[in-house]
Structures are given as C-alpha cells and as structure tokens.
A tleap script that builds the chain and sets N, CA, C and O, in Angstrom:
source leaprc.protein.ff14SB
mol = sequence {
  NMET ASP THR ASP SER PRO THR ALA LYS ARG
  LEU ALA ALA LEU GLU THR ILE GLU GLN ARG
  ILE VAL GLU LEU LEU ARG VAL ALA VAL GLU
  ALA VAL ASP ALA LEU ASN GLY ARG SER GLU
  ASP GLY ARG VAL ASP ASP PRO ALA ALA LEU
  ARG GLU THR PHE GLU GLU CYS SER ASN ARG
  TYR TYR LYS LEU LEU GLU ASN ILE GLN VAL
  MET LEU ARG GLN GLN PHE ARG TYR LEU THR
  GLU ILE GLY ILE THR ASP ALA ASP VAL ILE
  PHE ARG SER GLN VAL ALA GLY GLU GLU LYS
  ASP CYS ALA GLN TRP ARG ALA THR LEU VAL
  GLN LEU ARG GLN GLU ILE GLY ARG ALA ARG
  GLY ALA LEU TYR ALA ALA HIE ASP LYS HIE
  CGLY
}
set mol.1.N position { 13.711 -38.292 -24.380 }
set mol.1.CA position { 12.976 -38.395 -23.068 }
set mol.1.C position { 12.361 -39.263 -22.641 }
set mol.1.O position { 11.314 -39.317 -23.285 }
set mol.2.N position { 12.398 -40.137 -21.775 }
set mol.2.CA position { 11.031 -41.568 -21.582 }
set mol.2.C position { 10.159 -40.551 -21.099 }
set mol.2.O position { 10.344 -39.566 -20.385 }
set mol.3.N position { 8.456 -41.379 -22.067 }
set mol.3.CA position { 7.412 -40.185 -21.607 }
set mol.3.C position { 6.882 -40.869 -20.373 }
set mol.3.O position { 5.857 -40.372 -19.908 }
set mol.4.N position { 7.459 -42.061 -19.670 }
set mol.4.CA position { 6.751 -42.189 -18.564 }
set mol.4.C position { 7.613 -41.907 -17.112 }
set mol.4.O position { 7.242 -42.290 -16.003 }
set mol.5.N position { 8.498 -41.360 -17.324 }
set mol.5.CA position { 9.302 -40.588 -16.623 }
set mol.5.C position { 8.515 -39.446 -15.689 }
set mol.5.O position { 7.554 -38.815 -16.130 }
set mol.6.N position { 8.988 -39.284 -14.493 }
set mol.6.CA position { 8.764 -38.435 -13.748 }
set mol.6.C position { 8.279 -36.867 -14.511 }
set mol.6.O position { 7.219 -36.246 -14.585 }
set mol.7.N position { 9.774 -36.636 -15.034 }
set mol.7.CA position { 10.174 -35.236 -15.365 }
set mol.7.C position { 9.368 -34.928 -16.778 }
set mol.7.O position { 9.094 -33.791 -17.164 }
set mol.8.N position { 9.019 -36.228 -17.520 }
set mol.8.CA position { 8.239 -35.811 -18.218 }
set mol.8.C position { 6.586 -35.792 -18.275 }
set mol.8.O position { 5.938 -35.455 -19.266 }
set mol.9.N position { 6.081 -36.186 -17.113 }
set mol.9.CA position { 4.856 -36.470 -16.722 }
set mol.9.C position { 4.726 -34.896 -16.530 }
set mol.9.O position { 3.813 -34.295 -17.095 }
set mol.10.N position { 5.574 -34.290 -15.792 }
set mol.10.CA position { 5.674 -32.825 -15.296 }
set mol.10.C position { 5.490 -32.037 -15.934 }
set mol.10.O position { 4.729 -31.082 -15.774 }
set mol.11.N position { 6.309 -32.346 -16.978 }
set mol.11.CA position { 6.478 -31.223 -18.398 }
set mol.11.C position { 5.140 -31.348 -19.122 }
set mol.11.O position { 4.406 -30.364 -19.218 }
set mol.12.N position { 4.768 -32.665 -19.692 }
set mol.12.CA position { 3.303 -32.565 -19.837 }
set mol.12.C position { 2.165 -31.842 -19.253 }
set mol.12.O position { 1.487 -31.076 -19.937 }
set mol.13.N position { 1.929 -32.069 -17.975 }
set mol.13.CA position { 1.412 -31.648 -17.054 }
set mol.13.C position { 1.305 -29.624 -17.642 }
set mol.13.O position { 0.430 -28.924 -18.153 }
set mol.14.N position { 2.577 -29.430 -17.228 }
set mol.14.CA position { 2.624 -27.801 -17.609 }
set mol.14.C position { 2.571 -27.561 -18.297 }
set mol.14.O position { 2.414 -26.343 -18.391 }
set mol.15.N position { 2.639 -28.497 -19.830 }
set mol.15.CA position { 2.143 -27.926 -21.101 }
set mol.15.C position { 0.704 -28.014 -21.194 }
set mol.15.O position { 0.126 -27.094 -21.772 }
set mol.16.N position { -0.038 -29.070 -20.670 }
set mol.16.CA position { -1.897 -28.260 -20.592 }
set mol.16.C position { -1.596 -27.351 -19.987 }
set mol.16.O position { -1.455 -26.408 -20.765 }
set mol.17.N position { -1.353 -26.995 -18.722 }
set mol.17.CA position { -1.843 -25.954 -18.150 }
set mol.17.C position { -1.669 -24.736 -18.964 }
set mol.17.O position { -2.556 -23.882 -18.982 }
set mol.18.N position { -0.217 -24.564 -19.860 }
set mol.18.CA position { -0.229 -23.386 -20.791 }
set mol.18.C position { -1.305 -23.118 -21.618 }
set mol.18.O position { -1.878 -22.031 -21.705 }
set mol.19.N position { -1.550 -24.065 -22.183 }
set mol.19.CA position { -2.536 -24.677 -23.219 }
set mol.19.C position { -4.073 -24.556 -22.861 }
set mol.19.O position { -4.885 -24.326 -23.757 }
set mol.20.N position { -4.534 -24.742 -21.309 }
set mol.20.CA position { -5.600 -23.830 -20.695 }
set mol.20.C position { -5.523 -22.515 -20.308 }
set mol.20.O position { -6.479 -21.868 -19.881 }
set mol.21.N position { -4.084 -21.992 -20.489 }
set mol.21.CA position { -4.205 -20.663 -19.950 }
set mol.21.C position { -4.486 -19.781 -21.362 }
set mol.21.O position { -5.046 -18.687 -21.429 }
set mol.22.N position { -3.989 -20.497 -22.352 }
set mol.22.CA position { -4.626 -20.018 -24.146 }
set mol.22.C position { -5.702 -20.056 -23.916 }
set mol.22.O position { -6.256 -18.972 -23.733 }
set mol.23.N position { -6.357 -21.073 -23.832 }
set mol.23.CA position { -7.942 -21.131 -24.082 }
set mol.23.C position { -8.832 -20.167 -23.020 }
set mol.23.O position { -9.955 -19.807 -23.374 }
set mol.24.N position { -8.237 -19.712 -21.554 }
set mol.24.CA position { -8.970 -18.777 -20.905 }
set mol.24.C position { -8.822 -17.610 -21.950 }
set mol.24.O position { -9.876 -17.323 -22.517 }
set mol.25.N position { -7.827 -16.958 -22.275 }
set mol.25.CA position { -7.214 -15.677 -22.349 }
set mol.25.C position { -8.502 -15.833 -23.553 }
set mol.25.O position { -9.297 -14.897 -23.459 }
set mol.26.N position { -8.805 -16.711 -24.517 }
set mol.26.CA position { -9.556 -17.181 -25.970 }
set mol.26.C position { -11.095 -16.704 -25.276 }
set mol.26.O position { -11.795 -15.966 -25.970 }
set mol.27.N position { -11.582 -17.107 -23.984 }
set mol.27.CA position { -13.071 -17.358 -23.683 }
set mol.27.C position { -12.561 -15.554 -23.039 }
set mol.27.O position { -13.485 -14.806 -23.360 }
set mol.28.N position { -11.993 -15.146 -22.659 }
set mol.28.CA position { -11.939 -13.971 -22.182 }
set mol.28.C position { -12.491 -13.120 -22.688 }
set mol.28.O position { -13.380 -12.413 -22.214 }
set mol.29.N position { -11.732 -13.075 -24.354 }
set mol.29.CA position { -11.635 -12.061 -25.519 }
set mol.29.C position { -13.151 -12.490 -26.319 }
set mol.29.O position { -13.770 -11.731 -27.064 }
set mol.30.N position { -13.527 -13.790 -25.981 }
set mol.30.CA position { -14.843 -14.173 -26.697 }
set mol.30.C position { -15.857 -13.143 -25.704 }
set mol.30.O position { -16.834 -12.648 -26.265 }
set mol.31.N position { -15.615 -12.824 -24.219 }
set mol.31.CA position { -16.461 -12.256 -23.265 }
set mol.31.C position { -16.700 -10.975 -23.376 }
set mol.31.O position { -17.769 -10.403 -23.164 }
set mol.32.N position { -15.309 -10.350 -23.840 }
set mol.32.CA position { -15.564 -8.902 -23.636 }
set mol.32.C position { -15.948 -8.375 -25.288 }
set mol.32.O position { -16.306 -7.240 -25.603 }
set mol.33.N position { -15.776 -9.423 -26.102 }
set mol.33.CA position { -16.140 -9.047 -27.547 }
set mol.33.C position { -18.237 -8.591 -27.209 }
set mol.33.O position { -18.989 -7.660 -27.497 }
set mol.34.N position { -18.345 -9.894 -26.485 }
set mol.34.CA position { -20.303 -10.294 -26.016 }
set mol.34.C position { -20.641 -8.570 -25.735 }
set mol.34.O position { -21.408 -7.803 -26.317 }
set mol.35.N position { -19.596 -8.345 -24.449 }
set mol.35.CA position { -20.169 -6.986 -23.778 }
set mol.35.C position { -19.999 -5.744 -24.773 }
set mol.35.O position { -20.706 -4.742 -24.876 }
set mol.36.N position { -18.747 -6.146 -25.532 }
set mol.36.CA position { -19.120 -4.768 -26.138 }
set mol.36.C position { -20.354 -4.678 -27.803 }
set mol.36.O position { -20.410 -3.770 -28.633 }
set mol.37.N position { -21.105 -5.894 -27.755 }
set mol.37.CA position { -21.939 -5.694 -28.759 }
set mol.37.C position { -21.528 -6.777 -30.057 }
set mol.37.O position { -22.331 -7.042 -30.951 }
set mol.38.N position { -20.383 -7.243 -29.998 }
set mol.38.CA position { -20.130 -8.485 -31.075 }
set mol.38.C position { -19.936 -9.456 -30.558 }
set mol.38.O position { -19.417 -9.709 -29.471 }
set mol.39.N position { -20.712 -10.606 -31.995 }
set mol.39.CA position { -20.464 -12.072 -31.732 }
set mol.39.C position { -19.173 -12.657 -32.162 }
set mol.39.O position { -18.215 -11.887 -32.222 }
set mol.40.N position { -19.060 -13.479 -32.365 }
set mol.40.CA position { -17.636 -14.261 -32.561 }
set mol.40.C position { -17.370 -14.134 -34.444 }
set mol.40.O position { -16.282 -14.122 -35.021 }
set mol.41.N position { -18.589 -14.063 -34.991 }
set mol.41.CA position { -18.343 -13.674 -36.617 }
set mol.41.C position { -18.203 -11.969 -36.814 }
set mol.41.O position { -18.128 -11.468 -37.937 }
set mol.42.N position { -18.185 -11.295 -35.767 }
set mol.42.CA position { -18.628 -9.889 -35.970 }
set mol.42.C position { -19.278 -9.051 -35.689 }
set mol.42.O position { -19.138 -7.906 -35.259 }
set mol.43.N position { -20.480 -10.044 -36.111 }
set mol.43.CA position { -21.477 -9.700 -36.598 }
set mol.43.C position { -21.951 -8.726 -34.913 }
set mol.43.O position { -21.295 -8.836 -33.877 }
set mol.44.N position { -23.104 -7.917 -35.055 }
set mol.44.CA position { -23.961 -6.865 -33.907 }
set mol.44.C position { -25.250 -7.724 -33.435 }
set mol.44.O position { -26.344 -7.556 -33.975 }
set mol.45.N position { -25.074 -8.525 -32.538 }
set mol.45.CA position { -26.550 -9.759 -32.227 }
set mol.45.C position { -27.024 -8.457 -31.313 }
set mol.45.O position { -26.522 -7.404 -30.920 }
set mol.46.N position { -28.078 -9.038 -31.227 }
set mol.46.CA position { -29.611 -8.556 -30.037 }
set mol.46.C position { -29.196 -9.011 -28.575 }
set mol.46.O position { -28.946 -10.191 -28.328 }
set mol.47.N position { -29.127 -7.872 -27.492 }
set mol.47.CA position { -29.027 -7.834 -26.241 }
set mol.47.C position { -28.888 -9.138 -25.862 }
set mol.47.O position { -27.963 -9.804 -25.396 }
set mol.48.N position { -30.245 -9.391 -26.229 }
set mol.48.CA position { -30.591 -11.157 -24.802 }
set mol.48.C position { -29.498 -12.370 -26.126 }
set mol.48.O position { -29.270 -13.526 -25.770 }
set mol.49.N position { -29.223 -12.104 -26.861 }
set mol.49.CA position { -28.425 -13.359 -27.232 }
set mol.49.C position { -26.450 -12.751 -26.693 }
set mol.49.O position { -25.540 -13.450 -26.248 }
set mol.50.N position { -26.464 -11.576 -26.933 }
set mol.50.CA position { -25.078 -10.963 -26.012 }
set mol.50.C position { -24.781 -11.331 -24.347 }
set mol.50.O position { -23.760 -11.714 -23.775 }
set mol.51.N position { -25.971 -11.070 -23.927 }
set mol.51.CA position { -25.888 -11.345 -22.295 }
set mol.51.C position { -25.567 -12.906 -22.400 }
set mol.51.O position { -24.533 -13.314 -21.871 }
set mol.52.N position { -26.451 -13.829 -23.092 }
set mol.52.CA position { -26.302 -15.191 -22.591 }
set mol.52.C position { -25.093 -15.899 -23.419 }
set mol.52.O position { -24.765 -17.061 -23.177 }
set mol.53.N position { -24.459 -15.110 -24.411 }
set mol.53.CA position { -22.965 -15.657 -24.863 }
set mol.53.C position { -22.153 -15.113 -23.632 }
set mol.53.O position { -21.385 -15.875 -23.045 }
set mol.54.N position { -22.353 -13.428 -23.115 }
set mol.54.CA position { -21.617 -13.342 -21.894 }
set mol.54.C position { -21.607 -14.029 -20.951 }
set mol.54.O position { -20.612 -14.190 -20.244 }
set mol.55.N position { -23.049 -14.723 -20.708 }
set mol.55.CA position { -23.094 -15.538 -19.608 }
set mol.55.C position { -22.239 -16.845 -19.452 }
set mol.55.O position { -21.519 -17.024 -18.469 }
set mol.56.N position { -22.413 -18.154 -20.943 }
set mol.56.CA position { -21.904 -18.821 -21.438 }
set mol.56.C position { -20.115 -18.542 -21.020 }
set mol.56.O position { -19.388 -19.214 -20.289 }
set mol.57.N position { -19.857 -17.471 -21.695 }
set mol.57.CA position { -18.541 -17.069 -21.461 }
set mol.57.C position { -17.782 -17.232 -20.009 }
set mol.57.O position { -16.714 -17.733 -19.660 }
set mol.58.N position { -18.624 -16.708 -19.486 }
set mol.58.CA position { -18.567 -15.964 -17.665 }
set mol.58.C position { -18.008 -17.830 -17.388 }
set mol.58.O position { -16.889 -18.281 -17.140 }
set mol.59.N position { -19.352 -18.531 -17.572 }
set mol.59.CA position { -18.918 -19.844 -16.950 }
set mol.59.C position { -18.179 -20.812 -17.209 }
set mol.59.O position { -18.075 -21.739 -16.405 }
set mol.60.N position { -17.320 -20.789 -18.727 }
set mol.60.CA position { -16.361 -21.287 -19.214 }
set mol.60.C position { -15.242 -20.935 -18.240 }
set mol.60.O position { -14.686 -21.662 -17.416 }
set mol.61.N position { -14.988 -19.304 -18.603 }
set mol.61.CA position { -14.318 -18.959 -17.479 }
set mol.61.C position { -13.706 -19.518 -16.163 }
set mol.61.O position { -12.558 -19.953 -16.067 }
set mol.62.N position { -14.366 -19.467 -15.443 }
set mol.62.CA position { -14.081 -19.413 -14.247 }
set mol.62.C position { -14.148 -21.028 -13.892 }
set mol.62.O position { -13.555 -21.382 -12.873 }
set mol.63.N position { -14.720 -21.852 -14.541 }
set mol.63.CA position { -14.739 -23.626 -14.557 }
set mol.63.C position { -12.842 -23.697 -15.281 }
set mol.63.O position { -11.909 -24.030 -14.550 }
set mol.64.N position { -12.670 -23.365 -16.581 }
set mol.64.CA position { -11.239 -22.834 -16.895 }
set mol.64.C position { -10.313 -22.629 -15.540 }
set mol.64.O position { -9.522 -23.425 -15.033 }
set mol.65.N position { -10.688 -21.252 -15.115 }
set mol.65.CA position { -9.609 -20.768 -14.247 }
set mol.65.C position { -9.546 -21.511 -13.051 }
set mol.65.O position { -8.551 -21.328 -12.350 }
set mol.66.N position { -10.660 -22.552 -12.559 }
set mol.66.CA position { -10.766 -23.117 -11.526 }
set mol.66.C position { -9.786 -24.776 -11.896 }
set mol.66.O position { -9.079 -25.377 -11.088 }
set mol.67.N position { -9.977 -25.039 -12.879 }
set mol.67.CA position { -9.131 -26.363 -13.509 }
set mol.67.C position { -7.485 -25.626 -13.403 }
set mol.67.O position { -6.657 -25.901 -12.535 }
set mol.68.N position { -7.326 -24.761 -14.393 }
set mol.68.CA position { -5.973 -23.879 -14.119 }
set mol.68.C position { -5.103 -23.862 -12.431 }
set mol.68.O position { -3.920 -24.186 -12.325 }
set mol.69.N position { -5.809 -23.505 -11.458 }
set mol.69.CA position { -5.855 -23.608 -10.146 }
set mol.69.C position { -5.526 -25.079 -9.881 }
set mol.69.O position { -4.398 -25.452 -9.558 }
set mol.70.N position { -6.323 -25.697 -9.997 }
set mol.70.CA position { -6.295 -27.567 -9.801 }
set mol.70.C position { -4.803 -27.857 -9.834 }
set mol.70.O position { -4.017 -28.063 -8.909 }
set mol.71.N position { -4.610 -27.813 -11.270 }
set mol.71.CA position { -3.529 -28.222 -12.207 }
set mol.71.C position { -2.207 -27.862 -11.429 }
set mol.71.O position { -1.359 -28.639 -10.988 }
set mol.72.N position { -2.258 -26.108 -11.358 }
set mol.72.CA position { -1.360 -25.432 -10.329 }
set mol.72.C position { -0.573 -26.342 -9.143 }
set mol.72.O position { 0.534 -26.857 -8.986 }
set mol.73.N position { -1.795 -26.219 -8.438 }
set mol.73.CA position { -1.334 -27.115 -6.990 }
set mol.73.C position { -0.742 -28.041 -7.073 }
set mol.73.O position { 0.274 -28.243 -6.407 }
set mol.74.N position { -1.347 -29.049 -8.125 }
set mol.74.CA position { -0.843 -30.286 -7.833 }
set mol.74.C position { 0.654 -30.188 -8.346 }
set mol.74.O position { 1.548 -30.971 -8.026 }
set mol.75.N position { 0.779 -29.109 -9.187 }
set mol.75.CA position { 2.784 -29.051 -9.404 }
set mol.75.C position { 3.219 -28.485 -8.309 }
set mol.75.O position { 4.365 -28.773 -7.964 }
set mol.76.N position { 2.574 -27.710 -7.629 }
set mol.76.CA position { 2.976 -27.081 -5.810 }
set mol.76.C position { 3.594 -28.121 -4.775 }
set mol.76.O position { 4.616 -28.228 -4.097 }
set mol.77.N position { 2.514 -28.772 -5.001 }
set mol.77.CA position { 2.140 -30.111 -4.199 }
set mol.77.C position { 3.557 -31.239 -4.608 }
set mol.77.O position { 4.368 -31.616 -3.763 }
set mol.78.N position { 3.583 -31.536 -5.726 }
set mol.78.CA position { 4.555 -32.303 -6.063 }
set mol.78.C position { 5.694 -31.910 -5.883 }
set mol.78.O position { 6.501 -32.803 -5.625 }
set mol.79.N position { 6.212 -30.521 -5.936 }
set mol.79.CA position { 7.422 -29.916 -5.814 }
set mol.79.C position { 7.761 -29.380 -4.450 }
set mol.79.O position { 8.755 -28.692 -4.217 }
set mol.80.N position { 6.821 -29.764 -3.530 }
set mol.80.CA position { 6.943 -29.281 -2.038 }
set mol.80.C position { 7.436 -30.772 -1.927 }
set mol.80.O position { 8.593 -31.082 -1.642 }
set mol.81.N position { 6.581 -31.513 -2.145 }
set mol.81.CA position { 6.849 -33.233 -1.816 }
set mol.81.C position { 8.249 -33.608 -2.177 }
set mol.81.O position { 9.031 -34.097 -1.362 }
set mol.82.N position { 8.476 -33.415 -3.153 }
set mol.82.CA position { 9.973 -34.063 -3.273 }
set mol.82.C position { 10.856 -32.968 -2.965 }
set mol.82.O position { 11.837 -33.040 -3.706 }
set mol.83.N position { 10.928 -31.856 -2.078 }
set mol.83.CA position { 11.709 -30.994 -1.613 }
set mol.83.C position { 12.311 -29.917 -2.105 }
set mol.83.O position { 12.865 -29.065 -1.411 }
set mol.84.N position { 12.220 -29.906 -3.457 }
set mol.84.CA position { 12.532 -28.448 -4.746 }
set mol.84.C position { 12.507 -27.285 -3.077 }
set mol.84.O position { 11.562 -27.304 -2.288 }
set mol.85.N position { 13.807 -26.364 -2.894 }
set mol.85.CA position { 14.204 -25.359 -2.069 }
set mol.85.C position { 14.311 -24.324 -3.424 }
set mol.85.O position { 14.239 -24.412 -4.649 }
set mol.86.N position { 14.544 -23.238 -2.329 }
set mol.86.CA position { 15.189 -22.136 -3.443 }
set mol.86.C position { 16.285 -22.234 -3.468 }
set mol.86.O position { 16.822 -21.773 -4.476 }
set mol.87.N position { 17.006 -22.737 -2.622 }
set mol.87.CA position { 18.632 -23.533 -3.485 }
set mol.87.C position { 18.782 -23.856 -4.227 }
set mol.87.O position { 19.672 -23.402 -4.946 }
set mol.88.N position { 17.745 -25.232 -4.701 }
set mol.88.CA position { 17.668 -25.914 -5.937 }
set mol.88.C position { 17.682 -24.976 -7.194 }
set mol.88.O position { 18.593 -25.259 -7.971 }
set mol.89.N position { 16.792 -23.799 -7.625 }
set mol.89.CA position { 16.706 -22.857 -8.212 }
set mol.89.C position { 18.142 -22.720 -9.009 }
set mol.89.O position { 19.036 -22.002 -8.559 }
set mol.90.N position { 18.273 -23.397 -10.115 }
set mol.90.CA position { 19.288 -23.093 -11.084 }
set mol.90.C position { 19.453 -21.692 -11.436 }
set mol.90.O position { 20.520 -21.087 -11.327 }
set mol.91.N position { 18.306 -21.169 -11.885 }
set mol.91.CA position { 18.691 -19.311 -12.800 }
set mol.91.C position { 17.837 -18.809 -12.014 }
set mol.91.O position { 16.639 -18.937 -12.262 }
set mol.92.N position { 18.382 -17.976 -10.642 }
set mol.92.CA position { 17.895 -17.140 -10.152 }
set mol.92.C position { 17.482 -15.903 -10.578 }
set mol.92.O position { 16.583 -15.136 -10.234 }
set mol.93.N position { 18.654 -15.881 -11.699 }
set mol.93.CA position { 18.322 -14.257 -12.341 }
set mol.93.C position { 16.739 -14.078 -13.132 }
set mol.93.O position { 16.198 -12.973 -13.168 }
set mol.94.N position { 16.103 -15.300 -13.739 }
set mol.94.CA position { 15.293 -15.377 -14.180 }
set mol.94.C position { 14.042 -15.481 -12.906 }
set mol.94.O position { 12.938 -15.807 -13.343 }
set mol.95.N position { 14.093 -15.330 -11.979 }
set mol.95.CA position { 12.884 -15.096 -10.826 }
set mol.95.C position { 12.740 -13.790 -11.029 }
set mol.95.O position { 11.674 -13.664 -11.633 }
set mol.96.N position { 13.196 -12.817 -10.868 }
set mol.96.CA position { 13.398 -11.271 -11.083 }
set mol.96.C position { 12.456 -11.157 -12.158 }
set mol.96.O position { 11.237 -11.012 -12.075 }
set mol.97.N position { 13.078 -11.229 -13.036 }
set mol.97.CA position { 12.132 -11.404 -14.716 }
set mol.97.C position { 10.985 -11.929 -14.608 }
set mol.97.O position { 10.010 -11.485 -15.215 }
set mol.98.N position { 10.935 -13.082 -13.716 }
set mol.98.CA position { 9.166 -13.448 -13.607 }
set mol.98.C position { 8.565 -13.167 -13.130 }
set mol.98.O position { 7.367 -13.365 -13.328 }
set mol.99.N position { 9.241 -12.286 -11.855 }
set mol.99.CA position { 8.048 -11.235 -10.799 }
set mol.99.C position { 7.741 -9.966 -11.858 }
set mol.99.O position { 6.799 -9.197 -11.666 }
set mol.100.N position { 8.536 -9.862 -12.848 }
set mol.100.CA position { 8.047 -8.260 -13.230 }
set mol.100.C position { 6.656 -8.727 -14.089 }
set mol.100.O position { 5.611 -8.079 -14.134 }
set mol.101.N position { 6.992 -10.359 -14.932 }
set mol.101.CA position { 6.107 -10.903 -15.524 }
set mol.101.C position { 4.790 -10.683 -15.279 }
set mol.101.O position { 3.974 -10.071 -15.968 }
set mol.102.N position { 4.586 -11.514 -13.716 }
set mol.102.CA position { 3.883 -12.095 -13.013 }
set mol.102.C position { 3.356 -10.270 -12.905 }
set mol.102.O position { 2.214 -10.150 -13.350 }
set mol.103.N position { 3.950 -8.949 -12.428 }
set mol.103.CA position { 3.378 -8.176 -11.864 }
set mol.103.C position { 2.821 -7.214 -13.103 }
set mol.103.O position { 2.053 -6.295 -12.820 }
set mol.104.N position { 3.258 -7.465 -14.596 }
set mol.104.CA position { 2.185 -6.820 -15.495 }
set mol.104.C position { 1.356 -7.732 -15.719 }
set mol.104.O position { 0.335 -7.046 -15.777 }
set mol.105.N position { 0.919 -9.097 -15.942 }
set mol.105.CA position { -0.027 -10.067 -15.860 }
set mol.105.C position { -1.222 -9.204 -14.449 }
set mol.105.O position { -2.119 -8.361 -14.492 }
set mol.106.N position { -0.921 -9.572 -13.951 }
set mol.106.CA position { -1.593 -8.903 -12.610 }
set mol.106.C position { -2.247 -7.460 -12.841 }
set mol.106.O position { -3.177 -7.028 -12.161 }
set mol.107.N position { -1.652 -6.797 -13.861 }
set mol.107.CA position { -1.878 -5.052 -13.894 }
set mol.107.C position { -2.914 -5.221 -15.177 }
set mol.107.O position { -3.889 -4.493 -15.365 }
set mol.108.N position { -2.603 -6.072 -15.828 }
set mol.108.CA position { -3.391 -6.349 -16.777 }
set mol.108.C position { -4.778 -6.920 -16.345 }
set mol.108.O position { -5.832 -6.297 -16.476 }
set mol.109.N position { -4.675 -8.038 -15.874 }
set mol.109.CA position { -5.862 -8.842 -15.271 }
set mol.109.C position { -6.821 -7.573 -14.870 }
set mol.109.O position { -7.988 -7.479 -15.252 }
set mol.110.N position { -6.132 -6.576 -14.013 }
set mol.110.CA position { -7.034 -5.240 -13.021 }
set mol.110.C position { -7.394 -4.328 -14.229 }
set mol.110.O position { -8.283 -3.489 -14.085 }
set mol.111.N position { -6.573 -4.493 -15.718 }
set mol.111.CA position { -7.316 -3.095 -16.476 }
set mol.111.C position { -8.451 -4.289 -17.286 }
set mol.111.O position { -9.421 -3.792 -17.859 }
set mol.112.N position { -8.324 -5.533 -17.305 }
set mol.112.CA position { -9.159 -6.537 -18.057 }
set mol.112.C position { -10.439 -6.424 -17.562 }
set mol.112.O position { -11.389 -6.156 -18.298 }
set mol.113.N position { -10.586 -6.676 -15.914 }
set mol.113.CA position { -11.703 -6.715 -14.805 }
set mol.113.C position { -12.376 -5.524 -14.910 }
set mol.113.O position { -13.565 -5.516 -15.228 }
set mol.114.N position { -11.828 -4.622 -14.705 }
set mol.114.CA position { -12.373 -2.710 -15.007 }
set mol.114.C position { -13.148 -2.403 -16.586 }
set mol.114.O position { -14.153 -1.812 -16.981 }
set mol.115.N position { -12.008 -3.194 -17.193 }
set mol.115.CA position { -13.116 -3.234 -18.769 }
set mol.115.C position { -14.437 -3.865 -18.977 }
set mol.115.O position { -15.316 -3.331 -19.655 }
set mol.116.N position { -14.578 -5.097 -18.341 }
set mol.116.CA position { -15.207 -5.789 -18.517 }
set mol.116.C position { -16.648 -5.581 -17.770 }
set mol.116.O position { -17.751 -5.898 -18.215 }
set mol.117.N position { -16.282 -4.835 -16.254 }
set mol.117.CA position { -17.313 -3.886 -15.882 }
set mol.117.C position { -17.830 -2.946 -16.452 }
set mol.117.O position { -19.041 -2.978 -16.669 }
set mol.118.N position { -17.137 -1.976 -16.803 }
set mol.118.CA position { -17.427 -1.267 -17.344 }
set mol.118.C position { -18.519 -1.760 -18.801 }
set mol.118.O position { -19.665 -1.311 -18.832 }
set mol.119.N position { -18.069 -2.595 -19.811 }
set mol.119.CA position { -18.891 -3.120 -20.872 }
set mol.119.C position { -20.016 -3.901 -20.307 }
set mol.119.O position { -21.040 -3.968 -20.987 }
set mol.120.N position { -19.962 -4.669 -18.839 }
set mol.120.CA position { -21.345 -4.761 -19.054 }
set mol.120.C position { -22.140 -4.064 -18.311 }
set mol.120.O position { -23.254 -4.527 -18.064 }
set mol.121.N position { -21.705 -2.659 -17.731 }
set mol.121.CA position { -22.638 -1.598 -17.228 }
set mol.121.C position { -23.635 -1.034 -18.034 }
set mol.121.O position { -24.728 -0.564 -17.719 }
set mol.122.N position { -22.926 -1.189 -19.453 }
set mol.122.CA position { -23.613 -0.489 -20.881 }
set mol.122.C position { -24.042 -1.854 -21.363 }
set mol.122.O position { -25.065 -1.601 -21.999 }
set mol.123.N position { -23.919 -2.652 -21.399 }
set mol.123.CA position { -24.557 -3.856 -21.780 }
set mol.123.C position { -25.739 -4.151 -21.186 }
set mol.123.O position { -26.755 -4.611 -21.708 }
set mol.124.N position { -25.460 -3.742 -19.636 }
set mol.124.CA position { -26.795 -4.317 -18.864 }
set mol.124.C position { -27.779 -2.816 -19.091 }
set mol.124.O position { -28.943 -2.882 -19.486 }
set mol.125.N position { -27.195 -1.708 -18.819 }
set mol.125.CA position { -28.021 -0.370 -19.286 }
set mol.125.C position { -28.744 -0.111 -20.663 }
set mol.125.O position { -29.690 0.653 -20.855 }
set mol.126.N position { -27.998 -1.035 -21.723 }
set mol.126.CA position { -28.528 -0.923 -22.951 }
set mol.126.C position { -30.138 -2.342 -23.228 }
set mol.126.O position { -30.974 -2.484 -24.121 }
set mol.127.N position { -29.928 -2.871 -22.293 }
set mol.127.CA position { -30.685 -4.218 -22.194 }
set mol.127.C position { -31.858 -3.477 -21.593 }
set mol.127.O position { -32.937 -3.214 -22.124 }
set mol.128.N position { -31.437 -3.202 -20.406 }
set mol.128.CA position { -32.819 -1.930 -19.475 }
set mol.128.C position { -33.858 -1.455 -20.552 }
set mol.128.O position { -35.067 -1.573 -20.753 }
set mol.129.N position { -32.553 -0.738 -21.264 }
set mol.129.CA position { -33.388 0.571 -22.009 }
set mol.129.C position { -34.354 -0.252 -23.178 }
set mol.129.O position { -35.521 0.003 -23.476 }
set mol.130.N position { -33.697 -1.043 -23.587 }
set mol.130.CA position { -34.646 -1.290 -24.724 }
set mol.130.C position { -35.205 -3.057 -24.595 }
set mol.130.O position { -35.467 -3.961 -25.389 }
set mol.131.N position { -35.186 -2.869 -23.107 }
set mol.131.CA position { -36.300 -4.516 -22.516 }
set mol.131.C position { -37.409 -3.776 -21.934 }
set mol.131.O position { -38.359 -4.379 -21.433 }
savepdb mol mol.pdb
quit
C-alpha cells in the first residue's frame, strides 16, 4: 500500500492512537502502584515520593487522554467529511461485539476509578498520619 495514500495515513493515525492507549494504560498502572505504596521497581517508597509519582502519573495520564481524544475526533471528522454512513459499514455483526467490548471497558474504567479513589484516600490518610 502506498504510504502517501489517504488510507495508509488513516491507518497510521489509528496505529498511533492504539499505541497511545497502551501507554495510557501503562501510566494508569504506574499511578495505581504509587497509590498502593510501590515504586516502578517494586520497592516501597516514602509517602512524599509516592505522592509525587502519583501526581506526575496523573498529569501524564490526562495529557495522554486529551491527546487520544483529539486524535479520535480528527478521525471522526474525516469520516464525516468523506460521508461514511452506517450503510457503508461492511461488517455489521462486528458492531455488536464492539459495543459489548466498549461496555466492558467502561465497567473496567469505573472499577479502576473506584480503586484509585480508595487507594488515594489511603495514601492521603497515611501521609496525614505520618506527616
């Protein structure tokens, strides 16, 4: 496939989005580890260092999330501009599977947010107790 073709460019952009999502998940894991009192190498660090790590991870997470949203909006805008409609979708049966995957991801994100909230509360309580 010609790397300058519109299709190749769109596929490359989608691949970049996929890579950013993987990076987003890695940053989320690093943040949860910090909330659970572990550093990247598995050692238990002092609460101040863990709090700093968590804040850095949070900032990276939200910047990545914003970047992913912008990139996805660009893809949707492109599809709208070229007139892609539901009638153009070849594999309709995959849509239901994708909707189920999306629902599972949403449930996972809700659970992750709850876990982060609990861990954040525990970290702040430990910091306040020792600080």
